[in-house]
C-alpha positions as CSV (number, residue, x, y, z in Angstrom):
1,M,-109.9,8.6,-139.4
2,T,-108.8,5.1,-140.4
3,N,-105.9,5.4,-138.0
4,Q,-108.3,5.7,-135.1
5,R,-108.8,2.6,-133.0
6,I,-112.5,1.9,-132.5
7,G,-114.3,-0.1,-129.9
8,W,-117.9,-1.4,-130.4
9,I,-120.1,-2.7,-127.7
10,G,-123.3,-4.4,-128.7
11,T,-123.9,-6.5,-131.8
12,G,-127.6,-7.0,-131.9
13,V,-130.2,-6.5,-134.7
14,M,-128.8,-3.0,-135.5
15,G,-125.4,-2.9,-133.9
16,A,-124.0,-5.8,-135.9
17,S,-124.8,-4.0,-139.2
18,M,-123.5,-0.7,-138.0
19,C,-120.2,-2.2,-136.8
20,G,-119.9,-4.0,-140.0
21,H,-120.0,-0.8,-142.0
22,L,-117.1,0.6,-140.1
23,L,-115.1,-2.6,-140.7
24,T,-115.9,-2.4,-144.4
25,A,-114.7,1.2,-144.5
26,G,-111.3,0.0,-143.3
27,H,-111.4,0.8,-139.6
28,R,-109.8,-1.3,-136.9
29,L,-112.4,-2.5,-134.5
30,T,-112.4,-4.3,-131.1
31,V,-115.9,-5.6,-130.2
32,F,-117.7,-6.9,-127.2
33,S,-121.1,-8.4,-127.0
34,R,-122.8,-10.3,-124.1
35,T,-123.3,-13.2,-126.6
36,R,-120.0,-13.9,-128.4
37,D,-121.8,-15.8,-131.2
38,K,-123.6,-12.6,-132.3
39,A,-120.2,-11.2,-133.1
40,L,-118.8,-14.1,-135.1
41,R,-119.5,-12.6,-138.5
42,L,-117.7,-9.4,-137.4
43,L,-114.7,-11.4,-136.1
44,E,-114.6,-13.2,-139.4
45,K,-114.4,-9.8,-141.1
46,G,-111.4,-8.9,-139.0
47,A,-112.7,-7.4,-135.8
48,I,-110.9,-8.3,-132.6
49,W,-112.8,-9.8,-129.6
50,A,-112.7,-8.2,-126.1
51,D,-113.8,-10.0,-123.0
52,T,-115.3,-6.9,-121.4
53,P,-116.3,-3.4,-122.4
54,K,-113.3,-2.2,-120.3
55,A,-111.0,-4.3,-122.4
56,A,-112.5,-3.0,-125.6
57,A,-111.9,0.6,-124.4
58,Q,-108.3,-0.1,-123.4
59,S,-107.6,-1.0,-127.1
60,S,-109.5,2.0,-128.5
61,D,-109.5,5.7,-128.9
62,I,-113.3,5.9,-129.7
63,V,-115.9,3.5,-128.2
64,F,-119.4,3.2,-129.5
65,T,-122.1,1.5,-127.5
66,M,-125.4,0.1,-129.0
67,V,-127.2,-1.9,-126.4
68,G,-130.8,-2.4,-125.2
69,F,-131.9,-0.6,-122.1
70,P,-130.7,2.3,-119.9
71,D,-129.5,-0.2,-117.2
72,D,-127.4,-1.9,-119.9
73,V,-126.0,1.5,-120.9
74,R,-125.1,2.4,-117.3
75,E,-123.4,-1.0,-116.8
76,V,-121.4,-1.2,-120.0
77,I,-120.2,2.4,-119.7
78,L,-120.1,3.2,-116.0
79,G,-119.8,-0.3,-114.4
80,D,-116.6,-1.6,-112.8
81,A,-115.8,-3.5,-116.0
82,G,-117.3,-0.8,-118.2
83,V,-116.0,1.4,-121.0
84,L,-115.1,4.4,-118.8
85,A,-112.9,2.2,-116.6
86,G,-110.8,1.4,-119.7
87,T,-110.5,4.8,-121.2
88,K,-107.7,7.4,-121.0
89,A,-107.8,11.1,-121.3
90,G,-108.5,12.2,-124.8
91,D,-110.7,9.2,-125.7
92,T,-114.4,9.6,-126.8
93,V,-117.4,7.6,-125.8
94,V,-120.4,7.6,-128.2
95,D,-123.6,6.0,-126.9
96,M,-126.0,5.2,-129.8
97,T,-128.5,3.4,-127.6
98,T,-131.9,5.0,-127.2
99,S,-131.7,5.9,-123.5
100,S,-132.7,8.6,-121.0
101,P,-131.5,12.2,-121.4
102,D,-130.6,12.3,-117.7
103,L,-128.3,9.2,-118.1
104,A,-126.7,10.8,-121.1
105,R,-125.9,13.9,-119.1
106,T,-124.5,11.7,-116.2
107,I,-122.3,9.9,-118.7
108,H,-121.1,13.2,-120.1
109,H,-120.1,14.5,-116.7
110,E,-118.5,11.2,-115.5
111,C,-116.4,11.1,-118.7
112,A,-115.4,14.8,-118.4
113,A,-114.1,14.2,-114.9
114,K,-111.6,11.7,-116.5
115,G,-110.7,13.9,-119.5
116,V,-112.9,11.8,-121.8
117,T,-115.4,13.3,-124.2
118,A,-118.9,11.9,-124.7
119,L,-121.8,12.1,-127.2
120,D,-125.3,10.7,-127.0
121,A,-126.2,9.7,-130.5
122,P,-129.4,7.6,-130.8
123,V,-130.6,6.6,-134.2
124,S,-133.8,6.1,-136.2
125,G,-134.3,3.8,-139.2
126,G,-134.6,0.3,-137.8
127,D,-132.9,-2.8,-139.1
128,V,-133.3,-1.6,-142.7
129,G,-131.6,1.8,-142.0
130,A,-128.8,0.0,-140.1
131,R,-128.2,-2.5,-143.0
132,E,-128.3,0.1,-145.7
133,A,-126.4,2.8,-143.7
134,T,-129.3,5.2,-144.1
135,L,-129.9,5.9,-140.4
136,A,-130.9,9.3,-139.0
137,I,-128.5,10.1,-136.2
138,M,-129.4,12.7,-133.6
139,V,-126.5,13.8,-131.5
140,G,-126.1,15.6,-128.2
141,G,-122.8,16.9,-127.0
142,D,-120.0,19.4,-127.8
143,K,-119.7,20.9,-131.3
144,A,-116.0,20.1,-131.6
145,V,-116.4,16.5,-130.5
146,F,-119.3,16.1,-133.0
147,A,-117.2,17.5,-135.8
148,E,-114.4,15.0,-134.9
149,I,-116.8,12.0,-134.9
150,K,-119.0,13.0,-137.8
151,P,-116.9,11.2,-140.5
152,L,-117.7,8.0,-138.7
153,F,-121.4,8.9,-138.4
154,D,-121.4,9.5,-142.2
155,I,-120.5,5.8,-142.7
156,L,-123.5,4.8,-140.7
157,G,-126.3,7.1,-141.8
158,K,-127.6,9.7,-144.2
159,T,-129.1,12.3,-141.9
160,I,-126.7,13.4,-139.1
161,A,-127.3,16.5,-136.9
162,L,-126.1,18.0,-133.7
163,M,-129.2,18.8,-131.7
164,G,-127.7,20.6,-128.7
165,G,-125.7,19.8,-125.6
166,P,-125.5,16.5,-123.6
167,G,-128.9,14.8,-123.6
168,S,-130.2,16.6,-126.6
169,G,-129.8,13.6,-128.9
170,Q,-131.9,11.5,-126.5
171,H,-134.6,14.2,-126.3
172,T,-134.8,14.2,-130.1
173,K,-135.1,10.5,-130.2
174,M,-138.0,10.7,-127.7
175,I,-139.7,13.2,-130.0
176,N,-139.2,10.7,-132.8
177,Q,-140.6,7.8,-130.8
178,I,-143.7,9.8,-129.8
179,L,-144.5,10.5,-133.4
180,I,-143.9,6.8,-134.4
181,A,-146.1,5.6,-131.6
182,G,-149.1,7.6,-132.8
183,T,-148.4,6.7,-136.4
184,M,-148.3,3.0,-135.7
185,I,-151.9,3.1,-134.3
186,G,-153.0,4.6,-137.7
187,V,-151.0,1.9,-139.6
188,V,-152.6,-1.0,-137.7
189,E,-156.1,0.3,-137.6
190,S,-156.1,1.2,-141.3
191,L,-154.9,-2.3,-142.2
192,L,-157.4,-3.9,-139.9
193,Y,-160.1,-1.9,-141.7
194,A,-158.7,-3.1,-145.1
195,Q,-158.7,-6.7,-143.9
196,R,-162.3,-6.5,-142.6
197,A,-163.4,-4.9,-145.9
198,G,-161.8,-7.7,-147.9
199,M,-159.2,-5.6,-149.5
200,D,-155.7,-6.6,-150.4
201,A,-153.3,-4.9,-147.9
202,N,-150.3,-4.7,-150.3
203,H,-152.5,-3.1,-153.0
204,I,-153.8,-0.7,-150.5
205,I,-150.3,0.3,-149.4
206,D,-149.3,0.7,-153.1
207,V,-151.9,3.6,-153.2
208,I,-152.1,5.2,-149.8
209,G,-148.3,4.9,-149.3
210,K,-147.8,7.4,-152.0
211,G,-150.4,10.0,-150.9
212,A,-151.0,12.2,-147.9
213,A,-151.0,9.1,-145.6
214,S,-147.4,8.2,-146.7
215,S,-145.0,7.4,-143.9
216,W,-142.0,5.1,-143.3
217,C,-144.3,3.1,-141.0
218,I,-146.9,2.3,-143.6
219,N,-144.5,1.7,-146.4
220,T,-142.0,-0.5,-144.3
221,L,-143.9,-1.9,-141.3
222,G,-147.2,-2.0,-143.1
223,R,-145.7,-4.2,-145.8
224,R,-144.5,-6.6,-143.1
225,I,-147.9,-6.7,-141.6
226,A,-149.5,-7.4,-145.0
227,D,-147.0,-10.2,-145.6
228,G,-147.5,-11.7,-142.1
229,D,-143.9,-10.9,-141.1
230,F,-143.7,-10.0,-137.4
231,N,-139.9,-10.6,-137.1
232,P,-138.1,-7.8,-135.2
233,G,-136.5,-4.9,-137.0
234,F,-137.0,-3.1,-133.7
235,Y,-138.3,-5.1,-130.7
236,I,-141.6,-4.4,-129.0
237,K,-139.8,-4.6,-125.6
238,H,-137.4,-1.9,-126.7
239,F,-140.2,0.3,-128.0
240,V,-142.0,0.0,-124.7
241,K,-138.8,1.1,-123.0
242,D,-138.6,4.1,-125.3
243,M,-142.2,5.2,-124.7
244,G,-141.7,4.7,-120.9
245,I,-138.7,7.1,-121.0
246,A,-140.7,9.6,-123.0
247,L,-143.6,9.4,-120.6
248,E,-141.3,9.9,-117.6
249,E,-139.6,12.9,-119.3
250,A,-143.1,14.3,-120.0
251,R,-144.1,13.9,-116.4
252,R,-141.0,15.8,-115.3
253,M,-142.0,18.6,-117.7
254,R,-145.6,18.5,-116.5
255,L,-146.7,17.7,-120.0
256,S,-149.7,15.5,-120.7
257,L,-149.4,13.1,-123.7
258,P,-152.5,11.0,-123.6
259,G,-152.0,9.6,-127.1
260,L,-148.6,8.3,-126.2
261,A,-149.9,6.8,-122.9
262,L,-152.7,5.0,-124.8
263,V,-150.3,3.5,-127.4
264,H,-147.9,2.6,-124.6
265,Q,-150.6,0.5,-122.9
266,F,-151.4,-1.3,-126.2
267,Y,-147.7,-2.3,-126.5
268,V,-147.6,-3.3,-122.8
269,A,-150.5,-5.6,-123.7
270,A,-148.4,-7.1,-126.5
271,M,-145.8,-8.0,-123.9
272,A,-148.4,-9.4,-121.6
273,M,-149.5,-11.7,-124.5
274,G,-145.9,-12.9,-124.8
275,W,-145.0,-10.9,-128.0
276,E,-142.2,-8.7,-126.5
277,D,-139.7,-10.1,-129.0
278,L,-141.7,-9.4,-132.1
279,G,-141.1,-6.3,-134.2
280,T,-143.1,-3.2,-133.4
281,Q,-145.5,-4.2,-136.2
282,G,-146.7,-6.9,-133.8
283,L,-149.1,-4.2,-132.5
284,F,-151.3,-5.6,-135.3
285,K,-151.7,-8.8,-133.3
286,V,-153.0,-6.9,-130.3
287,L,-155.7,-5.0,-132.1
288,S,-156.6,-8.1,-134.1
289,A,-157.2,-10.0,-130.8
290,M,-159.3,-7.1,-129.5
291,N,-161.5,-7.5,-132.6
292,H,-161.7,-11.3,-132.2
293,D,-159.8,-11.9,-135.4
294,T,-158.6,-15.5,-135.2
295,S,-156.7,-15.4,-138.5
296,I,-153.7,-13.8,-136.8
297,R,-151.6,-15.9,-134.5
Protein backbone atom coordinates (compact mmCIF):
# COMPACT_ATOMS: atom_id res chain seq x y z
CA MET A 1 0.00 0.00 0.00
CA THR A 2 3.01 2.33 -0.20
CA ASN A 3 1.52 3.76 -3.40
CA GLN A 4 -1.48 5.04 -1.47
CA ARG A 5 -1.47 8.75 -0.63
CA ILE A 6 -2.28 9.21 3.06
CA GLY A 7 -3.57 12.26 4.90
CA TRP A 8 -3.18 12.61 8.67
CA ILE A 9 -5.13 15.09 10.80
CA GLY A 10 -3.97 15.60 14.40
CA THR A 11 -0.40 15.40 15.70
CA GLY A 12 -0.86 15.40 19.47
CA VAL A 13 0.51 13.09 22.17
CA MET A 14 -0.50 9.95 20.28
CA GLY A 15 -1.16 11.15 16.74
CA ALA A 16 2.40 12.33 16.11
CA SER A 17 3.88 8.92 16.94
CA MET A 18 1.28 7.06 14.90
CA CYS A 19 1.80 9.29 11.89
CA GLY A 20 5.55 8.86 12.29
CA HIS A 21 5.28 5.07 12.03
CA LEU A 22 3.54 5.39 8.67
CA LEU A 23 6.28 7.71 7.43
CA THR A 24 8.97 5.32 8.62
CA ALA A 25 7.21 2.50 6.74
CA GLY A 26 7.66 4.47 3.52
CA HIS A 27 4.23 6.00 3.04
CA ARG A 28 3.64 9.44 1.55
CA LEU A 29 1.81 11.61 4.06
CA THR A 30 0.16 15.01 4.03
CA VAL A 31 -0.49 16.33 7.53
CA PHE A 32 -2.59 18.99 9.20
CA SER A 33 -2.62 20.05 12.84
CA ARG A 34 -4.16 23.10 14.46
CA THR A 35 -0.68 23.90 15.79
CA ARG A 36 1.88 23.61 13.00
CA ASP A 37 4.78 23.39 15.46
CA LYS A 38 3.47 20.02 16.65
CA ALA A 39 4.00 18.66 13.14
CA LEU A 40 7.55 19.97 12.65
CA ARG A 41 9.28 16.64 13.36
CA LEU A 42 6.98 14.92 10.89
CA LEU A 43 7.68 17.57 8.27
CA GLU A 44 11.40 17.06 8.86
CA LYS A 45 10.87 13.34 8.19
CA GLY A 46 9.26 14.09 4.84
CA ALA A 47 5.58 14.75 5.50
CA ILE A 48 3.92 17.52 3.48
CA TRP A 49 2.01 20.28 5.26
CA ALA A 50 -1.63 21.10 4.43
CA ASP A 51 -3.32 24.33 5.55
CA THR A 52 -6.71 22.67 6.18
CA PRO A 53 -8.13 19.17 6.60
CA LYS A 54 -9.83 19.68 3.22
CA ALA A 55 -6.47 20.37 1.58
CA ALA A 56 -4.98 17.27 3.19
CA ALA A 57 -7.83 15.17 1.80
CA GLN A 58 -7.47 16.61 -1.67
CA SER A 59 -3.91 15.24 -1.75
CA SER A 60 -4.84 11.82 -0.32
CA ASP A 61 -6.66 8.58 -0.99
CA ILE A 62 -6.97 7.64 2.69
CA VAL A 63 -7.31 10.18 5.51
CA PHE A 64 -6.80 9.40 9.19
CA THR A 65 -8.04 11.70 11.92
CA MET A 66 -6.77 11.62 15.51
CA VAL A 67 -8.04 14.67 17.39
CA GLY A 68 -9.44 15.45 20.83
CA PHE A 69 -13.20 15.74 21.20
CA PRO A 70 -16.34 14.79 19.22
CA ASP A 71 -16.82 18.46 18.26
CA ASP A 72 -13.29 18.41 16.82
CA VAL A 73 -14.09 15.25 14.88
CA ARG A 74 -17.25 16.79 13.47
CA GLU A 75 -15.39 19.94 12.42
CA VAL A 76 -12.32 18.32 10.85
CA ILE A 77 -14.39 15.74 8.93
CA LEU A 78 -17.77 17.32 8.24
CA GLY A 79 -16.96 21.05 8.46
CA ASP A 80 -16.80 23.40 5.46
CA ALA A 81 -13.00 23.03 5.36
CA GLY A 82 -13.14 19.46 6.59
CA VAL A 83 -11.88 16.18 5.21
CA LEU A 84 -15.10 15.14 3.48
CA ALA A 85 -15.17 18.39 1.48
CA GLY A 86 -11.81 17.44 -0.03
CA THR A 87 -12.49 13.77 -0.80
CA LYS A 88 -13.48 12.12 -4.05
CA ALA A 89 -15.45 8.95 -4.67
CA GLY A 90 -13.41 5.90 -3.71
CA ASP A 91 -11.48 7.59 -0.89
CA THR A 92 -11.56 6.34 2.70
CA VAL A 93 -11.86 8.28 5.96
CA VAL A 94 -10.61 6.61 9.15
CA ASP A 95 -11.37 8.34 12.44
CA MET A 96 -9.13 7.04 15.24
CA THR A 97 -10.34 9.55 17.83
CA THR A 98 -12.35 8.23 20.74
CA SER A 99 -15.72 9.75 19.90
CA SER A 100 -19.42 8.94 20.04
CA PRO A 101 -20.93 5.92 18.26
CA ASP A 102 -23.73 8.14 16.95
CA LEU A 103 -21.26 10.55 15.35
CA ALA A 104 -19.39 7.61 13.82
CA ARG A 105 -22.60 6.45 12.17
CA THR A 106 -23.32 9.99 10.93
CA ILE A 107 -19.86 10.21 9.38
CA HIS A 108 -20.34 6.81 7.73
CA HIS A 109 -23.64 7.92 6.15
CA GLU A 110 -22.35 11.34 5.07
CA CYS A 111 -19.31 9.74 3.47
CA ALA A 112 -21.40 7.06 1.74
CA ALA A 113 -23.55 9.75 0.13
CA LYS A 114 -20.41 10.97 -1.63
CA GLY A 115 -19.11 7.52 -2.55
CA VAL A 116 -16.49 7.66 0.23
CA THR A 117 -15.99 4.80 2.71
CA ALA A 118 -15.46 5.33 6.43
CA LEU A 119 -14.22 3.44 9.47
CA ASP A 120 -14.33 4.35 13.15
CA ALA A 121 -11.14 2.97 14.69
CA PRO A 122 -10.39 4.24 18.21
CA VAL A 123 -7.34 2.89 19.96
CA SER A 124 -6.15 1.85 23.41
CA GLY A 125 -2.62 1.80 24.74
CA GLY A 126 -1.84 5.44 25.48
CA ASP A 127 1.34 7.25 24.61
CA VAL A 128 3.44 4.13 25.17
CA GLY A 129 1.34 2.06 22.77
CA ALA A 130 1.48 4.84 20.19
CA ARG A 131 5.27 5.20 20.46
CA GLU A 132 5.93 1.45 20.40
CA ALA A 133 3.25 0.66 17.77
CA THR A 134 1.55 -1.80 20.11
CA LEU A 135 -1.90 -0.20 20.17
CA ALA A 136 -5.15 -2.14 20.32
CA ILE A 137 -7.30 -0.88 17.44
CA MET A 138 -11.04 -1.54 17.57
CA VAL A 139 -12.80 -0.94 14.28
CA GLY A 140 -16.35 -0.33 13.13
CA GLY A 141 -17.39 -0.40 9.48
CA ASP A 142 -17.58 -2.61 6.42
CA LYS A 143 -15.53 -5.81 6.25
CA ALA A 144 -14.10 -5.07 2.80
CA VAL A 145 -12.95 -1.58 3.81
CA PHE A 146 -11.39 -2.97 6.99
CA ALA A 147 -9.48 -5.56 4.96
CA GLU A 148 -8.14 -2.81 2.67
CA ILE A 149 -6.94 -0.61 5.53
CA LYS A 150 -5.68 -3.37 7.85
CA PRO A 151 -2.09 -3.33 6.50
CA LEU A 152 -1.88 0.27 7.71
CA PHE A 153 -3.40 -0.62 11.07
CA ASP A 154 -0.76 -3.35 11.37
CA ILE A 155 1.92 -0.65 11.30
CA LEU A 156 0.27 1.15 14.22
CA GLY A 157 -0.77 -1.66 16.55
CA LYS A 158 -0.59 -5.28 17.58
CA THR A 159 -4.24 -6.12 18.29
CA ILE A 160 -6.55 -5.12 15.45
CA ALA A 161 -10.15 -6.31 15.19
CA LEU A 162 -13.31 -5.50 13.26
CA MET A 163 -16.00 -5.26 15.94
CA GLY A 164 -19.07 -4.78 13.72
CA GLY A 165 -20.75 -2.12 11.63
CA PRO A 166 -20.38 1.67 11.85
CA GLY A 167 -20.12 2.82 15.47
CA SER A 168 -19.00 -0.58 16.78
CA GLY A 169 -15.41 0.55 17.18
CA GLN A 170 -16.55 3.43 19.36
CA HIS A 171 -18.83 1.18 21.42
CA THR A 172 -15.88 -1.14 22.03
CA LYS A 173 -13.74 1.80 23.16
CA MET A 174 -16.47 2.83 25.60
CA ILE A 175 -16.37 -0.67 27.09
CA ASN A 176 -12.59 -0.32 27.36
CA GLN A 177 -12.87 3.03 29.11
CA ILE A 178 -15.49 1.78 31.57
CA LEU A 179 -13.09 -0.97 32.63
CA ILE A 180 -10.13 1.41 32.92
CA ALA A 181 -12.20 3.88 34.97
CA GLY A 182 -12.94 1.28 37.62
CA THR A 183 -9.40 -0.08 37.54
CA MET A 184 -7.90 3.36 38.11
CA ILE A 185 -9.76 3.75 41.39
CA GLY A 186 -8.20 0.47 42.54
CA VAL A 187 -4.74 1.60 41.43
CA VAL A 188 -4.95 4.92 43.24
CA GLU A 189 -6.49 3.60 46.46
CA SER A 190 -4.01 0.72 46.67
CA LEU A 191 -1.04 3.07 46.27
CA LEU A 192 -2.50 5.54 48.77
CA TYR A 193 -2.77 2.64 51.23
CA ALA A 194 0.83 1.69 50.49
CA GLN A 195 1.97 5.26 51.06
CA ARG A 196 0.11 5.60 54.35
CA ALA A 197 1.54 2.25 55.52
CA GLY A 198 5.05 3.48 54.78
CA MET A 199 5.67 1.01 51.97
CA ASP A 200 7.76 1.60 48.85
CA ALA A 201 5.29 1.91 45.97
CA ASN A 202 7.66 0.63 43.28
CA HIS A 203 8.49 -2.42 45.37
CA ILE A 204 4.78 -3.02 45.92
CA ILE A 205 4.15 -2.88 42.17
CA ASP A 206 7.03 -5.30 41.58
CA VAL A 207 4.99 -7.88 43.49
CA ILE A 208 1.29 -7.16 42.97
CA GLY A 209 1.90 -6.26 39.33
CA LYS A 210 2.71 -9.89 38.66
CA GLY A 211 -0.18 -11.51 40.55
CA ALA A 212 -3.96 -11.53 40.33
CA ALA A 213 -4.02 -7.71 40.64
CA SER A 214 -1.88 -7.28 37.53
CA SER A 215 -3.12 -4.79 34.94
CA TRP A 216 -1.73 -2.30 32.46
CA CYS A 217 -2.91 0.47 34.76
CA ILE A 218 -0.92 -0.65 37.82
CA ASN A 219 2.19 -1.60 35.86
CA THR A 220 2.29 1.52 33.69
CA LEU A 221 0.35 4.32 35.38
CA GLY A 222 1.06 2.97 38.85
CA ARG A 223 4.78 3.28 38.12
CA ARG A 224 4.29 6.89 37.09
CA ILE A 225 2.43 7.62 40.31
CA ALA A 226 5.21 5.97 42.33
CA ASP A 227 7.77 8.14 40.54
CA GLY A 228 5.74 11.34 40.93
CA ASP A 229 5.25 11.58 37.17
CA PHE A 230 1.85 13.06 36.29
CA ASN A 231 2.68 14.09 32.73
CA PRO A 232 0.01 13.10 30.20
CA GLY A 233 0.14 9.90 28.25
CA PHE A 234 -3.62 10.43 28.05
CA TYR A 235 -5.14 13.66 29.31
CA ILE A 236 -7.60 13.79 32.21
CA LYS A 237 -9.79 16.11 30.12
CA HIS A 238 -9.98 13.49 27.36
CA PHE A 239 -10.81 10.73 29.83
CA VAL A 240 -13.62 12.86 31.28
CA LYS A 241 -14.90 13.24 27.72
CA ASP A 242 -14.77 9.48 27.15
CA MET A 243 -16.58 8.66 30.39
CA GLY A 244 -19.21 11.27 29.55
CA ILE A 245 -19.86 9.59 26.20
CA ALA A 246 -20.12 6.19 27.90
CA LEU A 247 -22.57 7.54 30.49
CA GLU A 248 -24.70 9.14 27.77
CA GLU A 249 -24.76 5.93 25.75
CA ALA A 250 -25.67 4.01 28.92
CA ARG A 251 -28.52 6.45 29.60
CA ARG A 252 -29.88 5.86 26.10
CA MET A 253 -29.76 2.11 26.74
CA ARG A 254 -31.40 2.58 30.18
CA LEU A 255 -28.33 1.04 31.77
CA SER A 256 -27.20 2.04 35.26
CA LEU A 257 -23.42 2.24 35.74
CA PRO A 258 -22.93 3.71 39.23
CA GLY A 259 -19.24 2.82 39.41
CA LEU A 260 -18.50 4.73 36.21
CA ALA A 261 -20.57 7.69 37.41
CA LEU A 262 -18.57 7.84 40.65
CA VAL A 263 -15.18 7.70 38.93
CA HIS A 264 -16.38 10.30 36.42
CA GLN A 265 -17.09 12.69 39.30
CA PHE A 266 -13.62 12.15 40.79
CA TYR A 267 -12.09 13.09 37.44
CA VAL A 268 -14.40 16.10 37.12
CA ALA A 269 -13.04 17.12 40.53
CA ALA A 270 -9.52 16.88 39.07
CA MET A 271 -10.55 19.33 36.35
CA ALA A 272 -12.10 21.63 38.96
CA MET A 273 -8.74 21.61 40.75
CA GLY A 274 -6.98 22.71 37.56
CA TRP A 275 -5.46 19.32 36.70
CA GLU A 276 -7.24 18.64 33.38
CA ASP A 277 -3.97 18.56 31.43
CA LEU A 278 -2.36 15.96 33.68
CA GLY A 279 -2.29 12.30 32.72
CA THR A 280 -5.09 10.06 33.97
CA GLN A 281 -2.81 8.97 36.84
CA GLY A 282 -3.46 12.48 38.19
CA LEU A 283 -6.49 10.94 39.90
CA PHE A 284 -3.99 10.14 42.64
CA LYS A 285 -3.79 13.84 43.45
CA VAL A 286 -7.56 14.08 43.94
CA LEU A 287 -7.77 11.22 46.41
CA SER A 288 -4.59 12.41 48.14
CA ALA A 289 -6.24 15.79 48.69
CA MET A 290 -9.36 14.08 50.04
CA ASN A 291 -7.12 12.36 52.58
CA HIS A 292 -5.35 15.62 53.53
CA ASP A 293 -2.03 14.39 52.18
CA THR A 294 0.08 17.51 51.68
CA SER A 295 3.05 15.64 50.20
CA ILE A 296 1.44 15.58 46.71
CA ARG A 297 1.24 18.89 44.84
